[in-house]
N, C-alpha and C positions, 0 to 999 in steps of 0.2 A: 439499553441504548448507547450507555454513557460508556460500558466497556467498548461497544463496536466502534464510536469513535475516536475512542484514545485508541487502540488496535491500529487504526486507519493512521492516524495521524500522526503517529507514532514509527508506520512502517515507512510511509511517505518523505519522512521528515529523515528516518533512517538510512535510506535506499539513494534520493536526492540527494542530499545535504553533507552526509557523510561518505558514499560512496559511489555518488557521482552518475547515477543513472537520470535521462532524460526525463521526459515527461510519462507518465506512465497512464496508464487505463482499465479502467476495469473487466475483467476478463469474458463476461458474458455478455459483452456487445461484440465478441468476434474473435477474438486472439489475435495473435502477430500475424499467422499463415492466411493467408485468405481462403485457402483450398481448403484451409483444417476448419472454417467459420460454424460449420454444422456442429462440429463435434466438441466446438468452445462454449456454441449455445444449448448444449444438451442440457435440460432440466434435470438430467436424472444424474449426473454426472457430480461428485461431491470437487468440482475444484477449487484449485487458489483463486483467492481475492482479484489480485492484477498482475498486472502484467507493462514489461517497457524493451525498450531495445536500448543497452549501453554502447553507445558509438566508442566507445574508445577498445572497448571489446568486439563489439560488430556480433553480439550475443545479446538474446534474448535473455530476458530475465522473468521469471514466474514470483508472482509475492504472494504471499499470505500473513492475512495480518491477526493479529487476537490480541484481544484485551478482556480488560476486568479483574475477575480474579482466575488468572493463566497460573495452573498447576500442570504436572508431566503430561496431565492426561489428552490437557486441551493441546500441549506441542505435539503429542503424538497426533491425534486428532489433526493437527497445523499439516504434518509431514507425511499423511495418507493423503489428504486435499493435494500437495504437489506433488507427490507420485503418481497421484492420478494425473493431474497436465501433465508431465512426462510421458506417460502411453497416449496422450495426443499429441504432446510434441517433441516425441522420441528420436525423432532422423535427424531433428536439428538440434545445435549445441545448443544448451541454456543452463544459467543459475536458476537454483533455487536458493528463494531467500524467506526464513519462517522467521516475523518480529512478534515478539510477546512482549505485552506491557501489562502493565499492573502498576496501582496505584493501593499502598497498605494503609490500615488504618489511621498510621500514626503521620501518614502525608507522605509517606516516603515516597519517589516513583521509581519503579525497576521497569526498565528495559532488558529485554534478552534478542540477541540478531543472529540466527546460525545459516550456515548460508553452505550450498555443495557445486562443484557441477558437473553435469552430465556432458558428455564427450556426443558428437555428430557432425555434420555440415554447417559451415558459416552459416548466417542469418541471409535472405533472399536478396540477391542482387540486381538493381535495377540499373542499366548505363554503366556497367563497373562498382558503383556504390553501393552502400546498404539502401533495401528498400524504405522509403520513408515513409514513418510511423504515422498515422491518423494527424491529419491538423488539429493543432490545439489554439485557444485563445492565447496562447504566452508566442505562437508562431505572428501574431498579428498586432502587437502593442502599440506599432506604429500609425496602423488603420481606422482602431477607435477606438475611445472613453471606456465602453461597454470590455471590450478584449482587454483593457489592462485591469479596469474592477475584476473581470473574473481569474483572471493570475492572481493578484494578490488572496482572492478567495482563496484559492487551491492550494496558496505556498504561504499562507501567515497562520501560523498557528493561534494564534490569538484573536482569530476570526471566529472561534467556537466558542470564545469566552462568555458572548451572551448564555447561550444554549446550556451551555455548563452549567453556569451562572444560574439560572431560572429553575435548574435539579435542584437548586439547596435553598432553603428557606434563607431570608438574610442574616436572622437569629443565631444560625449556624457559622458565619463568619468570624471569622476570630482574625486580628489583625495579628497576630503572627506566623500562624498558617498561609497567611496569602487569600486573594478572593478568587483561587478556580482551584481549590483543593477542596475534596468532599470533608464533610462532616464526619468524625471518628464512628466508627460502628461501634455498637454500646452492647 
């Protein structure tokens, strides 16, 4: 579970903070093209984790996150999931992003980001503009405190700190490593 959270958190951080992608959604909720929703919800397919619409590029993004002990075979598996997503979204231009995150026993965090671009038609247009992505709490910050809290939880890496901290006994927390890093593997 820690590997999953680490991978998803780093993928979200890399795509949104470093590469300017907007909100992301879990692909099993239907994917970016309504007419392909059933294909994206197919439980037999090994699809990427997330999708988003990069407004500046007007391009869909498919994102696969790998976390934990990430080695070449796990990254290869991630590319296979992205390729399966391309089989569904093949008619549309999209970027495929693979993010691998691994914490080493000495506490070092390694993050790899690989991407490529699949050519095709532009994202769906509505009234001459990109089709709006599904609504997110971020779109309603001025309407409720709940939207603000949901957005903060979605975007703050430290929000997971209590869950991560609960995974390790207090005796394993050394001040020189910080409270969020796992104990060394002996």
